[in-house]
Phi, psi and omega in degrees: 000130178297136180078005184298324182296326177293322181297315182293316180302312180298316179300315182297319177299318178295318180295319177298319177293321181299313181295322182295322179295321181291326181284331189308310179302320179289328176293318174298317179298321178296312178297323180293318182294317177300316178300319179298316179300311180299321181296313179294326180295319177295325180296318183264000184304313177303315180296317179300318180297316181299324177292332180281347180282351182059040177268155179281163180299319178300315178297317179299319182292321181298317183295321177296322178294322178290327178290319175305316182292321177301315180297320180292321181297324180294340179273351181268181181218162175060216183299325182297320178294316179300316178297313183295323177296318183291329176292319182294315181295322180293329176294323184274339187298326185262004183291317180250125177306146186298322181287348181261350186293316183303320177296316182292320180296324177294324177292321177294323178293322177295320180297320175301312183296321180291320181288330182259013185301310174306323176296316183295327181291315180296322181294319176299314176296323180293326176295325178294320181294313184293329183268002180290141181277159172277074179211175178301314181295315178301318176301317176302316180294317181302307184289329175297313179303314181297319177298319178293332177289319176296323184217077187303339184270000184292154184253012178297132178253142183300139183096343182267161178283137183265146175228162179296335183285321183254016169214062188306330183269009183251132179299149181303322184294332178288314178300324179295317177298316177304312182295325179295314179296327178295337180266005172118352178282155184243152180281151175283162176303324180294320178299318182297312182302322184295316184292317185290330177293313178292327177296322178298318180299320181291324180296312180299325179292318177290332178294322176300321175297322178293320180300317181300311179299311183301314184298312179301309182292323179296322183289318178297311185297321178294329181293335179263007176072027179273161181268112184290343174295336175273359185253310184259147179289331180215165181295320178216162180283139173248132180294146176295160179241150178281168177295142179295149182301143181296140184291145180296140179294144184264004176223152178216142182248120184225120179062036179081355177257139177262130181250132181250138180287128178295147183300330187268000184278136171280170179301320180296317182291319177297318177298315182296324182290316182300320179296319184297328179269004178089016177282146181268000000 
């Protein structure tokens, strides 16, 4: 029948749309259920962690009292605050025997590492984004780092063509840009700035999650008189920094003639000089 192939194609497409609409409520329900489960797990994580530390009920109650005293001290001021803080530290000092503290601090450190693993992956990818050069290879590294921030668990390897299948958490438009750059195209300056700006937002969002975990564990560990310097790698998290800008070239070639930058020229003077001789 003339045009039969088009009719069949159209029918298949309509059937696909119908099935997708039927599945949508169930997919939304599944996502909602998973979100509720994760929320409840996060809510009871501190209590679950405390039971895994094999502490006695008396130790736990003493630690809670020490934390309450510490919170009360933070609301005071001057000499009264210093005195209240000293009393809170004295309450927590004897809860855990000195020889048992290293073991407990190790458990706290492992708990912190486990809970902040997604943040650490995002931070590593953000560092790649910031340190990327303004070149074809640098653009590939920039987009790859951004994709890893969107989907830390993705299996896409830098240099490979990206697909929606192996980077499920990455929008298709991003994979399309990545694939174009992989064939040799370069990003425009505005595109690079856009990627870096959005990457900063993703990092800040992940950082808030790290702060929540750190605050909770820090509060619990201090209640037991533990040394937080043995639990966290640094007092606070520091954002990655990008590579320093490349130094300006000290020579420029125009019309077959080479011009050399005078030693006393500032960057602004050298830029104006290059423009005066016709350098782009």
